[in-house]
N, C-alpha and C positions, 0 to 999 in steps of 0.2 A: 187654191185658197177657198175656204168655205165662205158662203155669204153670211151676213149678220143673222138672217133668219135660221140658217143651218146651225150656227153657233148657239142660238137660243134653244133650238130643239134638242141639240146634244146636251146642253147644260141641264135642261129639265129632265131628260132621260137619266143622266148621271145622278141628279138629285133624287129621283125616284128610287133608283137602285140602291143608293147610299142610305136613304132614310128607312127603307123597309125593315131591316133587322133591328134598328134602334127603336122604331115605333112599336113593333111587336113585343120586344123584350120589356119595354116600359109599361105597356098595357097589361101584359101578363103578370108583371111584378105587383101591380096594384089590384087587378080584377081577377087574376087567376084564369081558370078555364072559361070564365064568363066574359072574357075581354072582348070578343067579337060582338056580343050583344050590346055592351056598353059603347063600343065604337060606333055601332049603327045608330045610336041615339043622336049622334052629331048631325045626322041628316034628316031629322024629323021635319024640319022646316024647309028642306031643300026639295022642291017638287021635281027638279031636273035630275035628281039622283035616285035611281031605282033601288039601291041597296049595295052593301059591301059583300064581296065574295069572302067566303071563309078562308080562302088561301090568300094571304097578304101579297103573294107574288103577282096577283092580278090587280092589285090596287094601283091606281095612277097617281100622278103628282097632286091632283086636286083632292083626292080622297085622303092622302097622307097629310097634306098641309091643313085640311079642314079638321081632321081628327086632332092634330097637334094643337090647333087654335082652340077648339071647343073643349078639349080635355086638359087644357093647360094647368089650371089650378089643381085639378085632381091628380094629374099624372106627371106632366112634363116640367113643372116648375121645380121639381126636386133635383133635376139634373141640369136645367138650363135657367138662364136669368132673363131679365127684361130685355136685354139687347137682342138675344136670340128670338124672343117673342116678336120684336119689331121686324126681325129678318123674316120670320114666318109670314107676317102680314104683308110685307113687301113682296115676297116671292109669290104669294097668292095673287096679288094684283098683276104681277108680271105674267104669271101662268094664265090668268084669265084673258089678258090682252093677247097672248100668243094663241090661245084656243079660239079666239074670235078674229084671228088673222090681222091683228093690229101691227102697226109698223114699229120697227126698232132701229134707232140710229146707233152710232158707235158708243155714245155715252150710256145709253140704256143697256146695250149689250154688255159693256164692261161692268156696269154696276150689277147687272144680274149675275154675271160670272163671279164677281167678287162676293156677293151675298151668298151664293151657293157654296163657294169655297169656305167662307166663314162658318156657315151652319154645318157643313159636312165635317169640317175640322173639329168643331165642338163636340160632335157625336162620335168622333173617331172612325169615320167611314173609311173603308179601305180604298175607295176609288177617288179620293179627293185629289190625288195627283193629276188626274185627267183634266180637272178644271184649271190647274196651274198651267198645263200645257196649252189649253185653249186661250187663256189670258195672254200668254207669251205670243202665240200666233196672231192673236187679234191686234196686239200692240205692234208687232212686226209688220203686219199688213197695212195698218193705219198710218204708221209713221215712217216705215221703211222707204216709201216712195218720196216722202219729203226730205229725208236725210240724204238719199241718193241724188235728188235734184240739187240740194245745197252743195254737195260735194262736186257734182258735175259743174255747177256754176262757178265754184272756186277754181276748178281746173281750167275752165274756159277763160276766166279772168287772167289767171297766170299765163296761159298760152298767148292771150292777146298782147300782154305787155312784153313777153319774150319776142314775139314776131315783130312788134313795133320797134323794139330796140335793134333788131337785126336790120330792119328797113332804115333806121336812123344811121346806123354805122355804114351801111352800103351807100346810102345817099351822101353821107359826109365824104366818103372816099371819092365818089364821082365828082362831087362839087369841088373838091380840093385838087384832084388830078387833072381835070379838064383845063382850067386856066393855067396850071403849072406846066402842063405838057404842050398845049397848043396856043398858049398866050402870045408868044412871039410870032407864031405863024399866022394866026387869025386876028390879032390885035384886039380892038374893042368888040369885035363881033363875037368873040368867044363867050362873052357874058350872056348872050341871048340863049344859046343851048344850055349854059350852066344854070341860068335861072329856070329854064323849062324843066331840067332834071330835078332841081330843088323843089319845084312846085309838084312834080309827079310823085316824088318820094314823100313830100309833105301830105299830099292827098291820100296816099296809101297808108301812111301812119295814122291819119285822122280816121279813115274808114276802119282801121283795125282796132283803134282804141274806143271808138264809139260803141256805146252799149246798145245792143239790138234786142228786141223782144224775142223770147223763146218761141221758135216755130216747131210745132209738133205735127208729126205725121199721123196717119190712122193708127189707133191702138185701142185695146180693149179696156172698157171701164171695169175697174176691179169690183164694183158693187153689182151692177146690173148685167155685166158681161156683153154689152152691146159695143159696136165699133163707133168711136168718137174721134174728132179731129182737133180738139182743143183741150184746155186744162180743166174745163167744167163740163160735166155730162148733162146734156139737155133733157135726158130721159129720167134722171133721178130727181125726185122731189125731196125736200127736207121733211123728214117725218117728225112728229111731235116729240118733244122731250118727255121724260118721265113726269107724270102728274101725280103728286102725292095725294090728291083728292081721290085717286082710285082706291086707296087703302081705306076701307070702311070697316070699322071694328064692331064687334058684338053681334047680337042676334039680327039686328037690322040689316047688316051686310049679308048674313047667311040667307035671309029671306029674299034679298034683292038680286042674288046671283042669277044670271040667265042660264038657260038649259045648256048643258055641256055638249060640245061637239064630239063625234065618235073618234076623232083622230088624236085624242089626248095621249101623251106618252105613257106607256105601261111600265 
């Protein structure tokens, strides 16, 4: 199972590969052979970006999304609407968080995957199916353990009541047979062992029906991969949820972006 950070990395790489043909075709349709010059103008205020390669295959997610945002009115609004524009802004925020090694929880990761899938579907990218598979695996990993635990709990409850019923039947047989068989021989003394047997089976039934807390042995945390002994991992901390304030629009946002790290997806 991939970690949440791995899913984010794969999603951004898939987004990059899926957007390249669309971005190039749209820029060329408007600017012709001069499209690379016009695209480079989107980074005039970005001191952390040294320039765009003439081969779009070398553009990363940051370059593609920045060009789409900056050239929206001139180029991309012809094919996309305001909803896709909001997706571009959101994905830029997610990408910047990833580039600066920010934390991603399940909600953030699923939202990123869903936004990538929506944008790639709108541009008819051929690799959009990969995002659907990632979403399915993420949901399976997140809720599969909960579903399995609920099913196991139901099975244990059913087993407890079945065993308790067996104890009840066996105890009833002993309590009925003992005075019937040995009543004349032992007289009133027979009620002492009969009561003891009834108490023993009653205690066994009580212990079987009583709800006990789940005891877990050592197992691997599915997020940090460390060995834990309970239901909550002490090593994992709750990362911050998606902050919409990260999405800053317009030239102010472009000027405020920090220098990009060299490990951005190609």
